[in-house]
C-alpha positions in Angstrom: -3.5 5.8 19.1 0.4 5.5 19.4 0.1 3.1 22.6 1.8 0.6 20.5 4.7 2.7 20.0 7.7 2.2 22.4 9.7 4.9 24.1 11.2 7.2 21.6 7.8 7.2 19.5 5.7 7.9 22.9 7.9 11.0 23.6 7.8 12.2 19.8 6.8 14.9 18.6 6.8 17.5 21.4 7.4 20.5 18.8 6.8 21.1 15.3 7.8 18.9 12.4 8.9 20.1 9.5 8.4 18.1 6.0 11.1 19.6 3.3 9.7 20.1 -0.1 12.9 20.1 -2.5 10.5 21.9 -5.4 8.9 25.0 -5.8 4.9 25.5 -4.1 2.2 24.1 -6.6 3.9 21.2 -7.8 3.2 17.4 -7.0 5.8 16.8 -4.4 4.5 19.9 -2.6 0.7 19.2 -3.1 1.2 15.6 -1.7 3.3 17.0 1.2 0.4 19.7 2.4 -2.3 16.7 2.0 -0.4 14.6 4.2 0.8 17.1 6.4 -2.5 18.6 7.8 -4.1 14.9 8.9 -0.7 14.1 10.5 -0.7 17.1 12.9 -4.2 15.9 14.1 -3.1 12.4 14.5 0.5 13.1 16.2 -0.9 16.6 18.5 1.8 18.5 17.0 2.3 20.7 13.9 3.3 19.2 10.5 4.5 22.3 8.3 5.9 22.3 4.9 9.0 24.2 4.2 9.9 24.8 0.1 13.7 24.6 -0.5 14.0 24.5 -4.0 17.0 24.5 -6.1 19.8 22.9 -8.4 17.2 20.3 -9.5 15.5 19.2 -5.9 19.5 19.0 -4.9 19.3 21.6 -2.2 16.1 20.5 -0.5 17.6 17.0 -0.3 20.8 17.7 0.7 19.5 19.6 3.7 17.4 16.8 4.7 20.5 14.5 4.5 22.5 16.8 6.7 19.7 17.5 9.3 19.5 15.7 12.9 18.1 12.2 12.6 15.7 12.8 15.3 12.0 12.8 13.4 11.9 16.3 13.4 13.1 16.9 9.5 11.5 14.8 6.7 11.4 15.0 2.9 9.1 14.6 0.2 10.9 13.4 -2.8 11.2 11.2 -5.8 13.2 8.9 -8.4 15.8 11.6 -9.6 17.4 12.6 -6.3 17.1 9.3 -4.4 17.8 7.1 -7.2 19.3 8.6 -10.6 21.6 11.3 -9.4 24.1 9.2 -8.5 24.7 8.0 -11.4 24.4 11.4 -13.2 26.2 13.5 -11.3 30.1 13.0 -11.2 29.6 14.9 -7.3 26.6 14.7 -5.4 26.7 16.6 -2.1 24.8 13.7 -0.7 24.4 9.9 -0.6 20.8 8.8 -0.7 21.7 5.4 0.2 23.6 6.4 3.5 22.2 9.4 4.4 18.4 9.1 3.8 16.0 6.3 4.9 13.0 5.6 3.7 9.9 6.1 5.9 6.8 5.9 3.5 6.1 5.7 -0.3 3.0 7.7 -1.0 2.1 7.5 -4.6 2.6 6.1 -8.1 2.3 8.8 -11.1 2.1 7.3 -14.3 3.6 9.2 -17.4 1.5 10.1 -20.4 3.3 10.3 -23.9 2.4 13.7 -25.0 2.7 15.5 -28.4 1.5 18.7 -30.0 -2.1 18.4 -31.1 -1.1 19.3 -35.1 1.5 16.4 -34.8 0.5 14.1 -37.7 0.5 10.9 -35.3 -2.4 9.6 -33.2 -0.8 6.8 -31.7 2.5 5.1 -30.7 3.1 3.1 -34.1 2.3 6.4 -35.9 4.7 8.4 -34.0 7.3 6.1 -34.3 6.9 6.2 -38.3 7.0 9.8 -38.2 10.1 10.4 -36.1 12.0 7.9 -38.4 10.6 9.6 -41.7 12.0 13.0 -40.2 15.1 11.2 -38.7 17.5 13.9 -36.4 14.6 16.6 -37.0 12.3 16.1 -33.6 12.9 17.5 -30.4 11.8 16.0 -27.1 11.4 18.1 -23.7 12.5 17.1 -20.2 11.5 18.6 -17.1 15.3 18.4 -16.5 18.6 16.6 -17.1 18.2 13.3 -15.4 14.4 13.8 -14.4 12.1 10.6 -15.7 11.0 12.4 -18.4 14.1 12.9 -19.8 15.4 9.3 -19.1 12.1 7.5 -20.1 12.3 9.2 -23.4 16.0 8.3 -23.7 15.0 4.7 -23.2 12.0 5.0 -25.3 14.2 6.0 -28.1 16.6 3.4 -27.6 13.9 0.9 -27.2 12.5 2.1 -30.9 15.6 2.9 -32.6 14.5 6.8 -33.5 16.6 9.9 -33.2 15.6 12.7 -31.4 17.3 16.1 -29.9 16.9 16.4 -25.9 15.9 20.2 -24.7 15.8 20.8 -21.1 13.2 22.8 -19.2 12.8 23.8 -15.5 9.6 22.3 -15.0 6.5 21.1 -16.1 4.9 24.3 -17.0 7.9 25.5 -19.4 8.0 22.0 -21.0 4.2 22.0 -21.5 4.7 25.7 -23.0 7.2 24.7 -25.1 5.4 21.7 -26.8 2.2 24.2 -27.7 5.2 27.0 -29.4 6.2 23.8 -31.4 9.8 23.9 -29.7 9.3 20.1 -29.0 7.3 17.3 -30.3 7.2 15.1 -27.7 7.5 14.5 -23.8 6.6 12.2 -20.5 4.9 14.0 -17.9 2.8 13.1 -15.2 -1.1 13.5 -15.9 -1.9 16.4 -13.6 -0.4 19.4 -15.6 -1.2 18.5 -18.8 -4.8 16.7 -18.1 -6.7 20.3 -18.9 -5.0 21.0 -22.0 -5.4 17.5 -23.1 -8.9 17.6 -22.6 -9.4 20.9 -24.3 -7.6 19.5 -27.3 -4.5 21.7 -27.0 -2.3 18.9 -26.5 -2.6 14.9 -27.4 -2.0 12.0 -25.3 -0.8 9.1 -27.3 -0.3 6.5 -24.5 -0.1 6.3 -20.8 3.0 4.2 -18.9 0.4 2.7 -16.3 -0.3 -1.4 -16.1 -3.9 -0.3 -17.1 -5.9 2.7 -18.7 -6.6 5.8 -16.5 -10.1 6.1 -15.5 -9.7 10.0 -16.3 -8.6 9.3 -19.9 -10.0 5.9 -20.5 -9.5 6.2 -24.4 -5.8 6.8 -24.4 -4.0 3.0 -24.3 -0.8 2.0 -22.6 2.1 1.7 -23.7 2.0 -2.1 -23.7 -1.3 -1.8 -25.4 0.8 0.2 -28.2 3.3 -2.3 -28.6 5.8 -1.7 -26.3 5.8 -4.6 -23.9 7.0 -4.3 -20.4 7.5 -0.8 -21.1 5.8 0.8 -18.1 7.1 3.9 -16.5 5.3 5.0 -13.1 7.3 7.5 -11.1 7.3 7.3 -7.4 6.9 9.9 -4.6 7.5 9.1 -0.9 8.7 10.4 2.0 12.4 10.0 3.5 14.0 11.0 6.9 17.8 11.4 7.9 19.4 8.0 8.2 19.4 7.3 12.3 16.4 8.5 12.9 14.8 5.8 15.5 13.0 3.0 14.0 9.8 3.4 16.2 9.4 6.9 14.7 9.9 5.6 11.1 7.6 3.0 11.9 4.9 5.5 13.5 4.8 7.6 10.5 4.7 4.8 8.0 1.7 3.2 10.1 -0.3 6.3 9.9 0.6 7.6 6.5 -0.6 4.1 5.2 -4.0 4.5 7.0 -4.5 7.9 5.4 -3.7 6.2 1.9 -6.3 3.7 2.8 -8.6 6.2 3.9 -11.2 6.5 0.8 -12.1 10.3 1.4 -8.2 10.9 1.6 -7.4 8.5 -1.5 -10.4 10.4 -3.7 -9.6 13.9 -2.7 -5.8 13.7 -2.9 -4.9 10.6 -5.1 -7.4 9.0 -7.5 -9.2 12.1 -8.8 -5.5 13.2 -9.7 -4.8 10.0 -11.8 -2.5 9.2 -9.1 -2.4 5.8 -7.7 -2.0 5.5 -3.7 1.2 3.4 -3.1 1.2 2.1 0.5 4.0 0.1 1.4 5.7 -1.1 4.8 9.1 0.3 5.4 10.4 -2.6 4.4 8.8 -2.8 1.4 9.7 0.6 0.6 13.7 0.0 0.9 13.4 -3.0 -1.3 11.5 -0.9 -3.9 14.3 1.7 -3.6 17.1 -0.8 -4.5 15.5 -2.2 -7.3 14.7 1.3 -8.7 18.1 2.4 -8.5 19.1 -0.7 -10.6 17.0 0.6 -13.1 18.1 4.1 -13.1 21.6 3.2 -13.2 20.4 1.3 -16.6 18.2 4.4 -18.1 21.3 6.7 -17.1 23.8 4.8 -19.1 21.3 4.6 -21.9 20.6 8.5 -22.1 24.5 8.9 -22.0 23.6 12.0 -19.7 26.1 13.2 -17.3 26.5 16.5 -15.3 29.8 17.3 -13.5 
């Protein structure tokens, strides 16, 4: 199984490997981490466990891994905010994602849905833009936190369409969804997993999806491209990283086995496609190149949003 790995990977692991989740249990980062931990335990013959270190908008858990020993025994599953956006959002960040963390394996892309309350008088993006312009400055949009993908995407959407809305930040998907159903906000970008049952039951309304193509789970929802916003795709990535200095052969061994999982039909159906996610197997080099491009995009989006955290 690992016969091609060189010395470090041949002697690793000899004890438990910890995957840090910088968010609370139950969210997408947590679910993905647990999904890969079990088969990795079987593949490598040592336990891979998930430890939640939530707090400070994912910063606490990310910082913990950035400062951990680069020996292959501490990993982190993370996403766009702490890795790509926060360096441009926070005036002081207790880690440098480019210097302190190294990419291991991309996992999935999660396409964002543009969601509005069920009673909002708009049934597509064009109607929403017209409604927002007719009520200039009166609409609120929600997000799962300052500098989150949902925040930066909506700021970019507002800038692109010339509408004015007030940002209201919440601590996670569930509070943002609840706020929308309570009438506190009139729009939000969210990954599909949480709001899907509410959309199917008619309690929330999805106007568009940021994927390149419509989702098989919501085939009647058009893409943002189809809605007139050419080039406005907004898939959020989730991937695994390790402390910089982790032996390259260990990183390559993890990358190889995780990519096998992502390409396995049973694993993909259970954990990825059935959740409306897109598997994103990449080599370490491809993941690294993607992050470089993503950071440039996030720098631009943070600038558009005008957000800054001291």
